[in-house]
C-alpha positions as CSV (number, residue, x, y, z in Angstrom):
1,M,-43.4,18.5,48.1
2,S,-44.6,21.3,47.7
3,K,-44.0,23.4,51.0
4,H,-46.2,25.8,53.1
5,I,-43.8,28.2,54.7
6,L,-44.2,31.3,56.8
7,I,-41.9,34.2,56.1
8,V,-42.0,36.6,59.3
9,H,-40.4,40.2,58.2
10,G,-41.1,43.2,59.7
11,F,-40.6,46.2,56.9
12,L,-41.8,46.3,53.5
13,L,-41.6,44.2,50.4
14,S,-40.0,46.7,48.2
15,G,-36.9,48.1,48.6
16,T,-33.4,47.3,48.9
17,G,-31.7,44.6,50.8
18,S,-34.5,42.4,53.0
19,N,-37.0,43.5,51.6
20,I,-35.6,42.9,48.2
21,Y,-34.5,39.5,49.7
22,S,-38.1,38.4,51.1
23,C,-40.2,39.6,48.1
24,N,-37.2,37.1,45.9
25,V,-37.6,34.4,48.3
26,A,-41.6,34.4,48.3
27,M,-41.4,34.7,44.3
28,Q,-38.8,32.1,43.8
29,W,-41.0,29.2,46.0
30,K,-44.5,30.3,44.5
31,K,-42.5,29.5,41.3
32,Q,-41.4,26.1,42.9
33,N,-45.3,25.5,43.8
34,H,-45.0,26.1,47.8
35,A,-47.5,27.4,49.8
36,I,-46.5,31.4,51.1
37,T,-47.3,33.2,54.3
38,I,-45.5,36.4,54.4
39,F,-45.2,38.7,57.4
40,C,-44.3,41.9,57.2
41,Q,-45.6,45.7,57.3
42,D,-45.7,46.5,54.2
43,P,-49.8,48.9,53.6
44,D,-48.9,48.8,49.5
45,A,-47.8,44.5,49.3
46,G,-51.7,44.2,47.8
47,T,-50.8,46.0,44.7
48,Y,-47.7,43.8,44.0
49,D,-48.4,41.4,40.7
50,W,-47.1,38.4,42.8
51,V,-49.0,38.3,45.7
52,D,-52.5,36.9,45.5
53,E,-53.8,37.2,49.2
54,F,-53.6,40.6,51.0
55,Y,-55.0,40.9,54.7
56,T,-55.0,44.2,57.3
57,K,-55.2,43.8,60.7
58,N,-58.4,44.8,60.6
59,D,-59.7,41.7,57.8
60,E,-61.0,38.5,59.3
61,L,-58.2,35.6,58.5
62,P,-59.5,32.9,56.0
63,K,-60.1,29.1,57.3
64,E,-58.3,28.3,54.3
65,Q,-54.8,28.1,54.2
66,V,-53.0,29.7,51.5
67,A,-53.0,27.1,48.2
68,P,-49.2,25.7,46.5
69,G,-48.2,28.7,43.9
70,K,-49.7,31.4,45.9
71,V,-48.3,34.3,48.7
72,R,-51.2,35.7,50.7
73,V,-49.3,38.5,52.6
74,I,-50.5,39.5,56.4
75,L,-50.0,42.5,58.0
76,P,-49.9,42.4,61.9
77,D,-51.6,44.1,64.5
78,I,-48.6,46.2,66.6
79,A,-50.3,49.0,68.0
80,D,-48.8,51.2,64.5
81,L,-45.4,51.4,66.2
82,L,-42.7,49.9,64.4
83,P,-39.1,49.4,65.4
84,V,-36.0,49.8,63.0
85,Y,-32.1,49.6,63.2
86,Q,-32.0,52.9,61.3
87,Y,-34.1,55.5,61.2
88,D,-36.7,56.4,57.8
89,E,-40.2,57.3,57.5
90,Y,-43.1,54.0,56.9
91,K,-46.4,55.0,55.2
92,G,-48.6,54.5,58.3
93,Y,-46.5,53.3,60.9
94,T,-45.0,56.0,64.1
95,T,-41.3,54.1,63.6
96,K,-38.6,54.8,65.9
97,T,-35.0,53.1,66.3
98,I,-35.1,50.2,68.8
99,P,-32.2,51.5,71.2
100,N,-35.3,54.4,71.2
101,F,-37.9,52.1,72.2
102,T,-38.9,51.8,76.0
103,D,-38.2,48.1,77.4
104,E,-42.1,47.8,77.4
105,E,-42.6,48.9,74.2
106,I,-40.7,46.4,73.4
107,E,-42.2,43.6,74.9
108,R,-45.3,44.7,73.6
109,H,-43.8,43.9,70.3
110,I,-42.9,41.1,71.1
111,N,-46.2,40.3,72.8
112,M,-48.2,41.4,69.9
113,M,-45.9,39.6,67.0
114,A,-45.8,36.1,69.4
115,K,-49.3,36.1,69.6
116,A,-49.8,36.4,65.6
117,V,-47.1,34.0,64.6
118,K,-48.9,31.5,67.1
119,D,-52.6,32.4,65.6
120,V,-51.2,31.9,62.1
121,C,-49.5,28.3,62.4
122,T,-52.2,26.6,64.8
123,R,-55.6,28.2,62.5
124,W,-53.1,26.0,59.2
125,K,-50.9,23.7,58.9
126,V,-47.4,25.3,58.7
127,D,-44.0,23.2,57.8
128,K,-41.6,26.0,58.1
129,V,-40.9,29.2,58.9
130,L,-38.2,31.8,58.2
131,S,-37.1,34.9,60.3
132,N,-35.0,37.4,59.1
133,H,-32.5,39.6,60.8
134,A,-31.1,38.9,64.5
135,L,-33.3,41.8,66.2
136,L,-36.5,41.4,66.5
137,Q,-38.4,39.2,64.3
138,P,-36.6,35.7,65.4
139,I,-37.7,36.5,69.1
140,N,-41.2,37.2,67.7
141,V,-41.3,33.4,66.0
142,K,-39.6,31.5,68.5
143,R,-42.1,32.6,71.2
144,G,-45.2,31.9,68.9
145,L,-44.3,28.7,67.7
146,E,-43.1,27.4,71.7
147,G,-45.5,24.2,72.3
148,L,-45.3,23.9,68.8
149,D,-43.7,21.2,65.7
150,I,-42.2,23.4,63.4
151,P,-38.8,24.7,62.7
152,F,-37.6,27.5,61.5
153,D,-34.8,29.4,60.0
154,I,-32.8,32.8,61.0
155,K,-31.6,34.7,58.0
156,I,-28.8,37.2,59.1
157,H,-29.3,40.5,57.5
158,G,-25.9,42.4,59.6
159,S,-28.1,45.6,60.2
160,A,-29.4,44.0,63.0
161,I,-25.6,43.2,64.0
162,T,-24.4,45.8,62.9
163,F,-26.4,48.9,64.2
164,I,-28.6,47.7,67.7
165,L,-26.7,44.7,69.0
166,K,-22.8,45.4,68.3
167,K,-23.7,48.6,70.2
168,F,-26.7,48.1,72.3
169,P,-25.3,44.6,74.1
170,K,-29.3,45.1,75.9
171,Y,-30.3,43.2,73.4
172,M,-28.3,40.4,73.0
173,P,-30.1,38.4,75.2
174,Y,-33.1,38.6,72.8
175,A,-31.0,37.4,70.0
176,V,-30.1,34.5,72.1
177,E,-32.9,33.2,72.4
178,A,-34.4,32.4,69.4
179,I,-31.1,31.6,67.9
180,E,-31.1,28.9,70.6
181,A,-33.9,26.9,70.0
182,S,-33.5,27.8,65.7
183,N,-33.4,24.9,63.3
184,K,-30.5,27.2,61.1
185,V,-28.5,29.9,61.2
186,I,-28.2,31.2,57.4
187,A,-25.5,33.9,56.6
188,G,-24.9,34.7,52.9
189,T,-20.9,35.2,53.0
190,Q,-17.4,34.1,55.1
191,H,-18.1,37.6,56.3
192,V,-21.9,37.4,57.6
193,V,-20.3,33.9,59.5
194,D,-17.7,35.2,61.1
195,Q,-19.5,38.3,61.9
196,V,-22.3,35.8,64.2
197,L,-19.6,34.2,64.8
198,S,-17.8,37.3,67.0
199,T,-21.3,38.6,67.9
200,F,-22.5,35.6,69.5
201,P,-18.6,33.9,70.8
202,D,-19.9,31.9,73.6
203,M,-22.3,29.8,71.8
204,D,-22.2,26.6,69.6
205,L,-23.3,27.5,66.8
206,S,-21.4,24.7,64.4
207,K,-24.4,22.5,63.7
208,K,-26.7,25.2,62.6
209,L,-24.7,28.1,61.1
210,V,-24.7,27.6,57.6
211,I,-24.4,29.2,54.3
212,V,-26.6,30.1,51.6
213,P,-25.7,32.9,49.0
214,P,-28.6,35.5,48.7
215,G,-29.7,35.5,45.2
216,M,-30.9,37.9,41.7
217,D,-33.6,37.3,39.2
218,P,-32.0,37.1,35.8
219,D,-35.0,38.2,34.4
220,V,-35.5,41.2,35.7
221,F,-31.9,42.1,35.3
222,D,-30.9,41.5,31.3
223,L,-28.7,42.7,28.8
224,C,-29.5,46.0,27.1
225,T,-29.4,46.0,23.2
226,S,-31.3,49.5,22.3
227,I,-30.4,52.3,25.1
228,D,-33.2,54.0,22.8
229,T,-35.2,51.2,23.2
230,N,-34.7,50.5,27.0
231,S,-35.0,54.6,27.6
232,K,-38.3,54.6,26.3
233,K,-39.6,51.6,28.0
234,F,-38.6,53.4,31.6
235,L,-39.9,56.0,31.0
236,Q,-43.2,54.4,29.9
237,L,-42.8,52.9,33.7
238,C,-42.3,55.7,35.1
239,E,-45.2,57.6,33.5
240,K,-47.3,55.3,35.1
241,H,-45.7,55.3,38.1
242,V,-45.9,58.9,38.4
243,N,-49.8,58.5,37.8
244,A,-50.5,56.0,40.2
245,D,-48.3,58.5,42.7
246,G,-47.1,61.6,42.0
247,T,-46.4,62.3,45.4
248,G,-42.0,62.1,44.6
249,R,-39.9,65.1,44.8
250,D,-40.1,67.4,42.6
251,A,-37.5,69.8,41.9
252,S,-39.6,73.3,40.8
253,K,-41.2,72.9,44.4
254,V,-37.7,72.9,46.5
255,T,-36.3,75.4,47.8
256,L,-32.3,74.6,49.4
257,P,-31.1,77.2,52.0
258,E,-28.7,79.2,51.1
259,K,-26.8,79.1,53.8
260,G,-25.7,76.2,56.5
261,N,-23.7,74.7,59.2
262,T,-22.2,71.5,60.3
263,T,-24.2,71.3,63.5
264,Q,-27.1,68.4,63.9
265,D,-29.7,71.2,63.7
266,F,-29.0,71.6,60.2
267,H,-29.0,68.0,59.4
268,N,-32.4,67.3,61.3
269,K,-33.3,70.1,58.9
270,L,-32.0,68.8,55.9
271,V,-34.1,65.4,57.3
272,E,-37.0,67.6,57.8
273,M,-37.2,68.7,53.8
274,S,-37.2,65.7,53.0
275,K,-40.3,64.2,54.5
276,D,-41.6,66.7,52.1
277,C,-42.3,64.6,49.4
278,N,-42.6,60.5,49.7
279,Q,-39.2,59.3,49.2
280,R,-39.8,55.7,47.9
281,V,-41.7,56.6,44.8
282,V,-40.0,57.6,41.4
283,D,-39.4,61.4,41.5
284,S,-42.7,63.3,40.1
285,D,-40.5,65.0,37.3
286,I,-39.3,62.3,36.3
287,L,-40.0,62.7,33.2
288,K,-38.7,66.3,32.1
289,K,-35.4,65.5,33.7
290,F,-34.4,62.3,32.1
291,P,-31.8,62.8,29.4
292,T,-31.3,61.5,26.2
293,I,-28.6,59.1,26.7
294,A,-26.4,58.2,23.8
295,E,-24.3,55.3,22.6
296,D,-21.1,57.4,23.2
297,E,-21.8,59.0,27.0
298,P,-20.4,56.4,29.7
299,V,-22.6,56.2,32.3
300,L,-21.8,55.2,36.0
301,I,-25.1,54.5,38.3
302,F,-25.3,53.9,42.1
303,F,-28.5,52.2,42.9
304,G,-29.3,51.7,46.9
305,K,-30.5,53.3,49.8
306,F,-29.3,56.9,50.4
307,L,-26.9,56.0,53.7
308,Y,-23.8,58.0,54.9
309,T,-22.6,54.9,55.2
310,K,-23.2,53.7,51.2
311,G,-20.0,56.6,49.8
312,I,-22.9,59.1,47.8
313,G,-21.1,61.7,49.1
314,E,-17.5,60.5,48.1
315,I,-18.7,60.1,44.6
316,L,-19.8,63.5,44.0
317,M,-16.6,64.5,45.8
318,T,-14.5,62.8,42.5
319,F,-17.4,63.6,39.8
320,P,-15.7,66.8,38.3
321,T,-12.4,65.3,38.4
322,M,-14.1,62.8,35.8
323,V,-16.2,64.7,34.2
324,K,-13.3,66.6,32.8
325,K,-11.5,63.5,31.4
326,Y,-14.5,61.9,30.0
327,P,-16.9,65.1,29.1
328,K,-19.9,62.9,27.8
329,M,-20.0,61.5,30.9
330,R,-23.2,60.6,33.4
331,L,-23.8,59.8,36.5
332,I,-27.1,58.6,38.1
333,L,-28.3,58.4,41.3
334,V,-31.3,55.9,41.9
335,G,-31.8,55.7,45.5
336,F,-34.6,57.5,48.8
337,G,-33.7,58.1,51.9
338,I,-33.1,61.3,54.8
339,Y,-29.8,62.0,52.9
340,R,-31.8,63.1,49.6
341,E,-31.1,67.1,50.5
342,H,-27.6,66.3,51.4
343,I,-26.9,65.0,48.2
344,E,-28.9,67.8,46.2
345,I,-27.0,70.7,48.3
346,M,-23.7,69.2,47.0
347,I,-24.3,69.5,43.2
348,R,-26.0,72.6,43.6
349,S,-22.9,74.1,45.7
350,M,-20.4,73.0,42.8
351,V,-22.1,74.5,40.7
352,T,-22.5,77.9,42.9
353,G,-18.9,77.5,44.4
354,N,-20.7,78.0,47.5
355,K,-17.3,76.0,49.5
356,E,-19.4,76.8,53.0
357,L,-23.1,74.7,51.5
358,F,-20.9,72.3,50.8
359,K,-19.0,71.8,53.7
360,S,-22.7,72.2,55.4
361,A,-24.1,69.2,53.8
362,A,-21.1,67.5,53.3
363,H,-20.3,66.8,57.1
364,C,-23.6,67.9,59.4
365,V,-24.0,65.3,62.4
366,D,-26.6,63.4,62.8
367,E,-27.4,62.5,66.5
368,L,-24.4,59.8,66.7
369,G,-21.9,62.3,65.3
370,C,-22.1,60.6,61.6
371,S,-22.1,62.8,58.6
372,F,-23.0,62.3,54.9
373,L,-19.1,63.1,53.9
374,E,-15.8,60.9,54.9
375,S,-15.0,63.2,58.4
376,S,-11.4,63.7,57.8
377,V,-11.8,64.9,54.4
378,D,-10.3,68.0,54.4
379,I,-13.5,70.0,51.9
380,D,-11.1,73.3,51.5
381,Q,-8.8,71.7,49.9
382,T,-10.3,69.3,47.9
383,F,-13.8,70.9,46.9
384,Q,-14.1,71.6,42.9
385,K,-16.7,73.3,40.7
386,L,-18.9,72.2,38.3
387,D,-20.6,74.1,35.9
388,Q,-24.0,73.9,35.0
389,E,-23.8,71.8,31.6
390,Q,-21.5,69.3,33.3
391,A,-24.0,69.3,37.0
392,D,-26.8,68.7,33.9
393,R,-24.9,65.0,33.6
394,I,-26.2,64.3,37.5
395,L,-29.2,62.8,37.9
396,V,-30.8,61.3,40.9
397,T,-33.9,59.3,39.4
398,G,-35.6,59.1,43.7
399,C,-36.7,55.6,44.1
400,L,-37.4,52.7,41.2
401,N,-39.5,49.5,41.7
402,H,-36.9,46.3,40.2
403,K,-38.6,46.8,36.5
404,E,-37.8,50.3,36.2
405,L,-34.6,49.7,37.7
406,G,-34.3,46.8,35.5
407,L,-34.5,48.5,32.4
408,L,-32.0,51.5,33.5
409,L,-29.7,49.9,35.3
410,P,-28.3,48.0,31.8
411,M,-28.1,51.6,29.8
412,A,-24.8,52.3,32.4
413,S,-21.3,51.2,31.8
414,I,-20.3,51.4,35.3
415,S,-22.0,50.5,38.9
416,L,-20.5,51.9,42.1
417,V,-20.2,50.2,44.8
418,T,-18.7,52.5,47.2
419,S,-20.0,51.3,50.4
420,K,-17.8,53.0,53.7
421,A,-19.5,50.2,56.2
422,T,-19.4,46.4,56.5
423,E,-22.1,44.9,54.3
424,A,-24.0,41.3,54.3
425,F,-23.7,40.8,50.4
426,G,-22.2,42.5,47.6
427,M,-26.5,42.0,45.5
428,V,-26.3,45.2,43.8
429,S,-23.2,44.2,42.3
430,V,-25.0,40.3,41.3
431,E,-27.9,42.4,39.9
432,A,-25.0,44.4,37.4
433,M,-22.7,41.5,36.5
434,S,-26.2,40.2,35.2
435,A,-27.8,43.6,33.7
436,G,-24.2,43.3,31.8
437,V,-22.5,46.5,33.7
438,L,-20.0,46.6,35.6
439,P,-19.4,47.1,39.3
440,L,-16.6,48.7,40.7
441,C,-16.6,47.6,44.4
442,V,-15.1,48.0,47.7
443,Y,-13.1,44.7,48.6
444,H,-14.4,44.3,52.0
445,S,-16.6,42.3,53.8
446,G,-19.0,40.7,51.9
447,I,-18.9,42.4,49.0
448,K,-15.8,40.7,48.5
449,D,-17.4,37.0,48.5
450,V,-18.9,37.9,44.6
451,L,-15.2,39.5,43.7
452,D,-13.6,36.4,44.4
453,K,-16.4,34.7,42.3
454,L,-15.4,36.2,39.7
455,K,-11.7,35.6,39.9
456,E,-12.8,32.0,40.0
457,T,-12.8,32.1,36.2
458,E,-11.8,35.3,34.8
459,P,-9.4,36.8,37.1
460,E,-8.7,40.3,34.1
461,L,-12.3,40.7,35.3
462,E,-12.4,40.5,38.8
463,D,-8.7,42.9,38.9
464,L,-10.3,45.3,37.2
465,L,-13.8,45.7,39.9
466,H,-11.8,45.3,42.6
467,L,-11.0,49.0,44.4
468,P,-8.6,48.2,47.1
469,V,-9.5,50.0,50.4
470,E,-7.4,51.4,53.9
471,S,-9.7,50.3,56.0
472,G,-10.7,52.7,58.9
473,G,-11.9,56.0,58.8
474,D,-15.5,56.8,59.8
475,Y,-17.3,53.6,59.2
476,S,-14.3,51.2,60.0
477,A,-14.3,48.9,56.6
478,A,-12.8,51.4,53.8
479,N,-11.9,54.7,54.3
480,G,-13.8,57.7,52.3
481,A,-10.6,60.0,52.1
482,H,-9.1,56.9,50.6
483,L,-11.7,56.9,48.2
484,I,-11.5,59.8,46.9
485,K,-8.3,59.2,45.9
486,I,-8.3,55.2,44.0
487,L,-11.8,55.8,42.5
488,P,-10.9,58.2,39.6
489,E,-8.2,57.1,38.0
490,R,-10.2,52.8,38.1
491,V,-13.1,54.2,36.6
492,F,-10.4,56.0,33.9
493,A,-9.2,52.5,33.5
494,A,-12.0,50.8,33.6
495,L,-13.3,53.1,30.8
496,E,-10.7,52.3,28.9
497,Y,-11.1,48.3,29.3
498,L,-15.2,48.9,28.2
499,Y,-14.0,51.4,25.4
500,P,-10.4,50.3,24.5
501,S,-9.3,54.2,23.0
502,S,-7.4,52.7,20.2
503,K,-10.9,50.6,18.8
504,S,-12.7,52.5,16.3
505,R,-16.4,53.0,18.3
506,D,-18.1,50.0,16.9
507,D,-15.3,48.0,17.9
508,Q,-15.6,49.6,21.1
509,L,-19.5,49.1,21.4
510,A,-19.0,45.7,20.0
511,N,-15.7,44.6,22.8
512,R,-18.8,46.5,25.4
513,R,-21.3,43.9,24.6
514,E,-19.0,41.2,25.2
515,V,-17.7,42.1,28.8
516,G,-21.1,42.1,29.8
517,Q,-22.3,38.8,28.8
518,K,-19.6,37.4,30.8
519,L,-19.9,39.0,33.3
520,R,-24.6,38.0,33.2
521,K,-22.7,34.9,32.4
522,V,-20.6,34.6,36.0
523,A,-24.1,36.1,37.7
524,C,-26.6,33.1,36.3
525,D,-24.5,30.3,37.2
526,V,-23.2,31.6,40.0
527,W,-26.5,33.3,41.7
528,S,-30.1,32.9,40.3
529,W,-32.3,32.4,42.5
530,D,-34.2,29.2,41.3
531,G,-30.8,26.4,43.2
532,I,-30.2,28.6,45.8
533,C,-34.3,28.7,47.3
534,T,-34.4,25.4,46.5
535,T,-31.5,25.0,49.6
536,L,-33.4,26.9,51.8
537,A,-37.0,24.8,51.3
538,N,-34.8,21.8,52.6
539,L,-32.8,23.2,55.4
């Protein structure tokens, strides 16, 4: 039976994490003929081909509710002040991390959002509401639904707990109030269940807390049958992307500093540099710098947000070792974030041999004292140079949409999942598997669920994908210094498994395709969106 479901998501409908989760759930529910209304703050949502109706705070809402099999997106009025868990730029908004909000600003935000929720739920018949994160969307929904007999579920993604509630307990009452009134609290993995229970130890959540894993779209992430074909299609999409919005980074227009230091001032300088271009689009020079990828070139790929917790600095530290053993190796970094210029300086410094500048980008600290590269790493002892030809084998693309990523990802041999902090789920691992790409995954938190599920049917593959971690370090879950020690050998073992040196080139490629098919089958059997969204709709 068709339902009218309201999704309340406080951010965008593109990018990573909960943004993509909201997007995919809405698209699948649309396919299942539900009527979907979405609250978000994505000014570009009206351009997405799966969105049927789009209204901003200045538009008058229609009297009729959205039809079954359609998606209506609404940008509610929040006075252009957006609360976030970690600082980032959002087009059209002043953004502040929640701890930097005044109490009055928090209450104003809640009141404005609650009013918008109540307006929609009294204007149209809403059957249920899905609210993202533990803070602030659930309290917005809870207060907006007061006096109305409409159930709401809370989907926990991890960020609100990890970055706000654990560190700033003053916001706990908002989360507790919402959880007490909710129908179900949805966790994607056992790790998230444990995280919720440890965060709210005094609450009886035995009847509320359920595990429903996230999903992936197997039509977006599919196997690559021809690198040449995928490359051409990828570049065609990128050309359209650049023509539509050419504000992405262009290396020819960026002057990297030649000196630096490990202070917060230098970090802030690099963050300001990253704001000179649009971080949320593909680099405007992508057509010039995208290489011709050959079948015999092993490609490593990282895709996600450029955060200090993701292990990107550690990947860069190990690349000289790996490219020396495999001279045809390529490394592709797909993503966006305030650490973009840190990455570019680290790459450039390895070419020039400027160890001090490398150290400045890798170890300069933000306002919380956090650095991009694990602080315990002795750069003086571990720094390695790259020649220009080797450095040219590193490509940073900027932000790709899912259609673009769906063409690029299957061209890779190995996906690197190297987060040093806990993760709610290993979605990037599942997407890589669906594309037939072998994901090397740190074994901790929600990422473990992916590896454990794979182990049930493909234990040999799981052993290969499994990156053992040494807990501790700057971000607790995985020590970056240990990651640097083990990553090259694990990559070498994975490449030997994919392309056995004892076999002919044709047999190596056939073996690579066979492994990809196994990975895809597990991903599609376990994490396809259709069954998952049916479960979510019927909670």
